[in-house]
MARBA-3410 file (N, C-alpha, C, O; in Angstrom, 1 decimal):
128
15.4,-37.2,-60.7,15.7,-35.7,-60.7,15.0,-35.2,-62.0,14.4,-34.1,-62.0 ~ 15.0,-35.9,-63.0,14.3,-35.4,-64.2,12.8,-35.2,-64.0,12.1,-34.2,-64.4 ~ 12.3,-36.2,-63.2,10.8,-36.1,-62.8,10.6,-34.8,-62.0,9.6,-34.2,-62.2 ~ 11.4,-34.5,-61.2,11.3,-33.3,-60.3,11.3,-32.0,-61.2,10.6,-31.0,-61.0 ~ 12.1,-32.1,-62.2,12.2,-30.8,-63.2,10.9,-30.8,-64.1,10.5,-29.8,-64.4
10.4,-31.9,-64.5,9.2,-31.9,-65.2,7.9,-31.5,-64.4,7.0,-30.7,-64.8 ~ 8.0,-32.1,-63.1,6.9,-31.6,-62.2,7.0,-30.2,-61.9,6.0,-29.5,-61.8 ~ 8.2,-29.6,-61.7,8.3,-28.1,-61.5,7.8,-27.3,-62.7,7.1,-26.3,-62.5 ~ 8.1,-27.7,-63.9,7.7,-27.0,-65.0,6.2,-27.1,-65.2,5.5,-26.1,-65.6 ~ 5.5,-28.3,-64.9,4.0,-28.3,-64.9,3.5,-27.4,-63.9,2.5,-26.7,-64.1
4.0,-27.4,-62.7,3.5,-26.6,-61.5,3.6,-25.2,-61.9,2.7,-24.4,-61.5 ~ 4.6,-24.6,-62.6,4.8,-23.3,-62.9,3.7,-22.9,-64.0,3.1,-21.9,-63.9 ~ 3.5,-23.8,-64.9,2.5,-23.6,-65.9,1.1,-23.4,-65.3,0.2,-22.7,-65.8 ~ 0.8,-24.1,-64.2,-0.5,-24.0,-63.6,-0.5,-22.7,-62.9,-1.6,-22.2,-62.8 ~ 0.5,-22.2,-62.3,0.5,-20.9,-61.7,0.3,-19.8,-62.7,-0.5,-18.8,-62.5
0.9,-19.9,-63.8,0.9,-18.9,-64.9,-0.6,-18.8,-65.5,-1.1,-17.8,-65.9 ~ -1.2,-20.0,-65.5,-2.6,-20.0,-66.1,-3.7,-19.8,-65.1,-4.8,-20.0,-65.4 ~ -3.4,-19.3,-63.9,-4.5,-19.0,-63.0,-5.3,-17.9,-63.6,-4.7,-16.8,-63.9 ~ -6.5,-18.0,-63.7,-7.4,-17.0,-64.2,-7.4,-15.7,-63.4,-7.5,-15.7,-62.2 ~ -7.2,-14.6,-64.0,-7.2,-13.2,-63.4,-8.6,-13.1,-62.7,-8.6,-12.5,-61.7
-9.6,-13.5,-63.3,-11.0,-13.3,-62.7,-11.2,-13.8,-61.4,-12.0,-13.3,-60.7 ~ -10.3,-14.9,-61.0,-10.4,-15.5,-59.7,-9.9,-14.5,-58.6,-10.3,-14.7,-57.5 ~ -9.2,-13.5,-59.0,-8.5,-12.6,-57.9,-9.5,-11.3,-57.8,-9.9,-10.6,-58.8 ~ -9.8,-11.0,-56.5,-10.7,-9.9,-56.4,-9.9,-8.6,-56.2,-9.4,-8.3,-55.1 ~ -9.7,-7.9,-57.4,-8.8,-6.7,-57.4,-9.4,-5.6,-56.5,-8.7,-4.8,-55.9
-10.6,-5.5,-56.5,-11.2,-4.3,-55.7,-10.9,-4.7,-54.1,-10.6,-3.7,-53.4 ~ -10.9,-5.9,-53.7,-10.5,-6.1,-52.3,-9.0,-5.8,-52.1,-8.6,-5.3,-51.0 ~ -8.1,-6.2,-53.0,-6.7,-5.8,-53.0,-6.4,-4.3,-53.0,-5.6,-3.8,-52.2 ~ -7.1,-3.6,-53.8,-6.8,-2.3,-53.9,-7.4,-1.5,-52.6,-6.8,-0.6,-52.0 ~ -8.6,-1.8,-52.2,-9.2,-1.2,-51.1,-8.6,-1.5,-49.8,-8.3,-0.6,-49.0
-8.3,-2.8,-49.5,-8.0,-3.2,-48.2,-6.4,-3.5,-48.1,-5.8,-4.2,-48.9 ~ -5.9,-2.9,-47.1,-4.5,-3.2,-46.7,-4.4,-4.6,-46.2,-3.5,-5.3,-46.6 ~ -5.2,-5.0,-45.3,-5.4,-6.3,-44.7,-6.8,-6.5,-44.2,-7.5,-5.6,-43.9 ~ -7.2,-7.7,-44.1,-8.5,-8.1,-43.6,-8.2,-9.2,-42.5,-7.3,-10.1,-42.7 ~ -8.9,-9.2,-41.4,-8.7,-10.2,-40.4,-10.2,-10.8,-40.1,-11.2,-10.1,-40.0
-10.2,-12.1,-39.9,-11.4,-12.7,-39.3,-11.2,-12.9,-37.9,-10.1,-13.4,-37.5 ~ -12.2,-12.6,-37.1,-12.1,-12.8,-35.6,-11.1,-11.8,-35.0,-10.3,-12.1,-34.1 ~ -11.2,-10.7,-35.5,-10.3,-9.6,-35.0,-10.6,-9.1,-33.5,-11.8,-9.0,-33.1 ~ -9.6,-8.9,-32.8,-9.7,-8.4,-31.3,-8.6,-7.4,-31.1,-7.5,-7.5,-31.5 ~ -9.1,-6.4,-30.3,-8.2,-5.3,-30.0,-8.4,-5.0,-28.5,-9.5,-4.8,-27.9
-7.2,-5.0,-27.8,-7.2,-4.8,-26.3,-6.2,-3.6,-25.9,-5.2,-3.4,-26.5 ~ -6.7,-2.9,-25.0,-5.9,-1.8,-24.6,-6.4,-1.2,-23.2,-7.2,-1.8,-22.5 ~ -5.8,0.0,-22.9,-6.4,0.8,-21.8,-6.8,2.2,-22.2,-6.2,2.8,-23.1 ~ -7.8,2.7,-21.6,-8.2,4.2,-21.9,-7.2,5.2,-21.1,-6.2,4.8,-20.5 ~ -7.7,6.4,-21.2,-6.7,7.4,-20.6,-6.7,7.4,-19.1,-5.8,7.9,-18.4
-7.7,6.7,-18.5,-7.7,6.6,-17.1,-7.1,5.1,-16.6,-7.2,4.8,-15.4 ~ -6.5,4.5,-17.5,-5.8,3.2,-17.3,-6.9,2.0,-17.2,-6.5,0.9,-16.8 ~ -8.1,2.2,-17.5,-9.2,1.2,-17.4,-9.1,0.3,-18.7,-8.9,0.9,-19.8 ~ -9.2,-1.0,-18.6,-9.0,-1.9,-19.8,-10.4,-1.9,-20.6,-11.5,-1.7,-20.2 ~ -10.0,-2.1,-22.0,-11.1,-2.3,-23.0,-10.8,-3.3,-23.8,-9.6,-3.6,-24.0
-11.8,-4.0,-24.4,-11.6,-5.0,-25.4,-12.7,-4.9,-26.5,-13.9,-4.8,-26.2 ~ -12.2,-5.0,-27.7,-13.2,-4.9,-28.9,-12.9,-6.1,-29.8,-11.8,-6.4,-30.1 ~ -13.9,-6.8,-30.1,-13.8,-7.8,-30.9,-14.8,-7.8,-32.2,-15.9,-7.2,-32.1 ~ -14.4,-8.3,-33.4,-15.3,-8.1,-34.6,-15.1,-9.4,-35.4,-14.0,-10.0,-35.3 ~ -16.2,-9.8,-36.0,-16.0,-11.0,-36.9,-15.2,-10.8,-38.0,-14.4,-11.6,-38.4
-15.2,-9.6,-38.5,-14.3,-9.1,-39.6,-13.7,-7.7,-39.3,-14.5,-6.7,-38.9 ~ -12.3,-7.6,-39.4,-11.8,-6.1,-39.4,-10.9,-6.0,-40.4,-10.2,-6.9,-40.9 ~ -10.8,-4.8,-41.0,-10.0,-4.4,-42.0,-9.5,-3.0,-42.1,-10.1,-2.2,-41.4 ~ -8.4,-2.6,-42.7,-8.0,-1.4,-42.9,-7.9,-1.0,-44.4,-7.9,-1.9,-45.3 ~ -8.0,0.3,-44.7,-7.8,0.8,-46.0,-6.5,1.6,-46.1,-6.1,2.3,-45.2
-6.0,1.6,-47.3,-4.7,2.4,-47.6,-4.9,3.8,-47.2,-4.0,4.4,-46.5 ~ -6.0,4.4,-47.6,-6.1,5.8,-47.3,-6.5,6.1,-45.9,-6.5,7.3,-45.5 ~ -6.8,5.1,-45.1,-7.1,5.4,-43.6,-6.3,4.4,-42.7,-6.9,3.6,-42.1 ~ -5.0,4.5,-42.7,-4.1,3.6,-41.8,-4.4,3.6,-40.4,-4.2,2.5,-39.8 ~ -5.0,4.6,-39.9,-5.2,4.7,-38.4,-6.6,4.2,-38.0,-6.9,4.1,-36.8
-7.4,3.9,-38.9,-8.8,3.4,-38.6,-8.9,1.9,-39.1,-8.4,1.5,-40.1 ~ -9.5,1.2,-38.1,-9.8,-0.2,-38.3,-11.3,-0.2,-38.5,-12.1,0.3,-37.6 ~ -11.8,-0.8,-39.5,-13.2,-1.0,-39.8,-13.5,-2.3,-39.4,-12.8,-3.2,-39.7 ~ -14.8,-2.3,-38.6,-15.2,-3.6,-38.1,-16.7,-3.9,-38.5,-17.5,-3.0,-38.7 ~ -17.0,-5.3,-38.6,-18.3,-5.7,-38.8,-18.6,-6.7,-37.6,-17.8,-7.5,-37.1
-19.9,-6.7,-37.2,-20.4,-7.5,-36.0,-19.5,-7.3,-34.9,-18.7,-8.2,-34.5 ~ -19.6,-6.1,-34.2,-18.7,-5.8,-33.1,-19.2,-6.1,-31.8,-20.4,-6.0,-31.6 ~ -18.4,-6.5,-30.8,-18.8,-6.7,-29.5,-17.6,-6.3,-28.6,-16.5,-6.2,-29.1 ~ -17.9,-5.9,-27.4,-16.8,-5.4,-26.6,-17.1,-5.2,-25.1,-18.3,-5.3,-24.7 ~ -16.1,-4.9,-24.4,-16.3,-4.6,-22.9,-15.4,-3.5,-22.6,-14.2,-3.5,-22.8
-16.0,-2.4,-21.9,-15.3,-1.3,-21.5,-15.6,-1.2,-20.0,-16.7,-1.3,-19.5 ~ -14.5,-0.8,-19.3,-14.7,-0.7,-17.8,-14.5,0.8,-17.6,-13.6,1.5,-18.2 ~ -15.3,1.4,-16.7,-15.2,2.9,-16.4,-15.6,3.1,-14.8,-16.1,2.2,-14.2 ~ -15.3,4.2,-14.4,-15.7,4.5,-12.9,-16.7,5.6,-13.0,-16.7,6.6,-13.8 ~ -17.6,5.5,-12.0,-18.7,6.5,-11.8,-18.9,6.5,-10.2,-19.1,5.6,-9.6
-18.7,7.7,-9.8,-18.8,8.0,-8.3,-18.0,6.9,-7.5,-18.5,6.4,-6.5 ~ -16.8,6.6,-8.0,-16.0,5.6,-7.1,-16.4,4.1,-7.4,-15.8,3.2,-6.8 ~ -17.3,3.9,-8.2,-17.7,2.5,-8.5,-17.2,2.1,-9.9,-17.4,2.9,-10.9 ~ -16.6,0.9,-10.0,-16.2,0.5,-11.3,-17.5,-0.2,-11.9,-18.2,-0.9,-11.3 ~ -17.7,0.2,-13.2,-18.8,-0.2,-13.9,-18.3,-0.9,-15.3,-17.4,-0.4,-16.0
-18.8,-2.0,-15.6,-18.4,-2.6,-16.9,-19.6,-2.6,-17.8,-20.7,-2.9,-17.5 ~ -19.2,-2.1,-19.1,-20.2,-1.9,-20.1,-20.0,-3.0,-21.1,-18.9,-3.1,-21.7 ~ -21.0,-3.9,-21.4,-20.9,-4.9,-22.5,-21.6,-4.3,-23.7,-22.8,-3.9,-23.6 ~ -20.9,-4.1,-24.8,-21.4,-3.5,-26.0,-21.5,-4.4,-27.3,-20.6,-5.2,-27.5 ~ -22.5,-4.2,-28.0,-22.8,-4.9,-29.2,-23.2,-4.0,-30.3,-24.0,-3.1,-30.0
-22.7,-4.1,-31.6,-23.1,-3.2,-32.7,-22.9,-3.9,-34.0,-22.0,-4.8,-34.1 ~ -23.6,-3.5,-35.0,-23.4,-4.1,-36.4,-22.0,-3.7,-37.0,-21.3,-4.6,-37.6 ~ -21.6,-2.4,-36.9,-20.4,-2.0,-37.4,-19.7,-1.0,-36.4,-20.3,-0.6,-35.4 ~ -18.4,-0.8,-36.7,-17.6,0.1,-35.9,-16.4,0.6,-36.5,-15.9,0.0,-37.5 ~ -15.9,1.6,-36.2,-14.6,2.2,-36.7,-13.7,2.5,-35.4,-14.1,3.3,-34.5
-12.6,1.9,-35.3,-11.6,2.2,-34.2,-10.6,3.0,-34.7,-9.8,2.5,-35.4 ~ -10.5,4.3,-34.3,-9.4,5.1,-34.6,-8.3,5.1,-33.6,-8.3,5.7,-32.6 ~ -7.3,4.3,-34.0,-6.2,4.0,-32.9,-5.5,5.3,-32.6,-5.1,5.5,-31.4 ~ -5.2,6.3,-33.5,-4.5,7.5,-33.2,-5.2,8.4,-32.3,-4.7,8.9,-31.3 ~ -6.6,8.6,-32.6,-7.4,9.4,-31.7,-8.0,8.8,-30.5,-8.6,9.4,-29.6
-7.8,7.4,-30.4,-8.3,6.5,-29.4,-9.9,6.7,-29.3,-10.3,7.0,-28.2 ~ -10.6,6.7,-30.4,-12.0,6.9,-30.5,-12.6,5.7,-31.2,-12.1,5.3,-32.3 ~ -13.8,5.2,-30.8,-14.5,4.2,-31.4,-15.9,4.8,-31.8,-16.6,5.3,-30.9 ~ -16.3,4.6,-33.0,-17.7,4.9,-33.5,-18.4,3.8,-33.8,-18.0,3.0,-34.7 ~ -19.5,3.5,-33.1,-20.3,2.2,-33.4,-21.6,2.7,-34.1,-22.1,3.8,-33.8
-22.0,1.9,-35.0,-23.3,2.2,-35.7,-24.2,0.9,-35.9,-23.6,-0.2,-35.9 ~ -25.4,1.1,-36.0,-26.3,0.0,-36.4,-26.5,-0.9,-35.2,-25.7,-1.7,-34.7 ~ -27.8,-0.7,-34.6,-28.2,-1.5,-33.5,-27.4,-1.7,-32.4,-27.2,-2.8,-31.9 ~ -26.9,-0.5,-31.9,-25.9,-0.4,-30.8,-26.6,-0.7,-29.5,-27.5,0.0,-29.1 ~ -26.1,-1.7,-28.8,-26.8,-2.0,-27.4,-25.6,-2.0,-26.3,-24.6,-2.7,-26.5
-25.9,-1.2,-25.3,-25.0,-1.2,-24.2,-25.7,-1.7,-22.9,-26.7,-1.1,-22.5 ~ -25.2,-2.7,-22.2,-25.7,-3.3,-21.1,-24.6,-3.1,-20.0,-23.5,-3.6,-20.1 ~ -25.0,-2.3,-18.9,-23.9,-2.0,-17.9,-24.2,-2.8,-16.7,-25.3,-3.2,-16.3 ~ -23.0,-3.1,-15.9,-23.2,-3.8,-14.7,-24.0,-3.2,-13.7,-24.5,-3.9,-12.8 ~ -24.2,-1.9,-13.7,-25.1,-1.2,-12.8,-26.6,-1.3,-13.2,-27.5,-0.8,-12.4
-26.9,-1.9,-14.2,-28.3,-2.0,-14.6,-28.7,-1.1,-15.8,-29.7,-1.3,-16.5 ~ -27.8,-0.1,-16.0,-28.2,0.9,-17.2,-28.1,0.1,-18.5,-27.4,-0.9,-18.8 ~ -29.1,0.6,-19.4,-29.1,-0.1,-20.7,-29.3,1.1,-21.7,-30.2,2.0,-21.5 ~ -28.5,1.1,-22.9,-28.6,2.1,-23.9,-28.9,1.3,-25.2,-28.4,0.2,-25.5 ~ -29.8,1.9,-25.9,-30.2,1.4,-27.4,-30.1,2.4,-28.3,-31.0,3.3,-28.2
-29.2,2.5,-29.3,-29.2,3.6,-30.2,-28.6,3.1,-31.5,-28.1,2.0,-31.5 ~ -28.6,4.0,-32.6,-28.1,3.6,-33.9,-26.6,4.1,-34.0,-25.9,3.7,-34.9 ~ -26.2,5.0,-33.1,-24.8,5.4,-33.2,-24.3,5.8,-31.8,-25.0,6.4,-31.0 ~ -23.1,5.4,-31.5,-22.3,5.6,-30.3,-20.9,6.0,-30.5,-20.1,5.2,-31.2 ~ -20.5,7.1,-29.9,-19.1,7.4,-29.9,-18.4,7.2,-28.6,-18.9,7.8,-27.5
-17.3,6.5,-28.6,-16.7,6.3,-27.3,-15.2,6.9,-27.4,-14.5,6.5,-28.3 ~ -14.9,7.7,-26.5,-13.6,8.2,-26.4,-12.8,7.5,-25.3,-13.1,7.6,-24.1 ~ -11.8,6.8,-25.7,-11.0,6.1,-24.7,-10.0,6.9,-24.0,-9.3,6.3,-23.1
END
């Protein structure tokens, strides 16, 4: 039992002596939380499914409704003239506004549609 008390005291000292320089305060202040391999799934206003994935997703305290994403990919289904079309999307960055149900993609945005359409742009806004 004495050994456990001594070990506990040593463990506490190690925690107290953790250098503050090892903590990234900018990341703590800026980001509410950060996710690796983030994925968001839902339906648009027409009931069509969408899925958005990102290597990294994070939120900021000042913008709780917006999820910022890096290395984005996704799939959105839509209807055109009674035909269901699946759009496969890739972009460098994105912002998903959960409240407005809007996605803003930027940087090398590529859309390849199941009907053969292709879009290449630097910015794309999707209203879900």
